[in-house]
Phi, psi and omega in degrees: 000323182297327181296338178296338181259006184300316181297315178297317181297316180295319177296320178297316178298319178298318178297315179296319180299325181277316190227024179301152185290332180235156178297322180299319179294318180295318180294315180298318179293317178298317179298318179298319178295315179297318179299321181282328181280323185241354184086156179288148179300140176276140180244130177246125180254127177237134178254121183257004184276174178281188183295335181275359178089356177280149178121175184287149172245126182252129177240121176252136175251122183250123179262150174108180183267163176293140176253000000 
């Protein structure tokens, strides 16, 4: 049933992204549109430290679809 409102919801998000009253609302709407259009960014966590947990932690964020 919720999918029946998808078109209306996307149009509403587009309107808010363009002319929302606050910057926070515009950013949130734009992010929601991007997440739905391209998918949420995939996050890969790599731990570069030793067994004791000391050392650098590297976090890579990968955007896009699997190839």
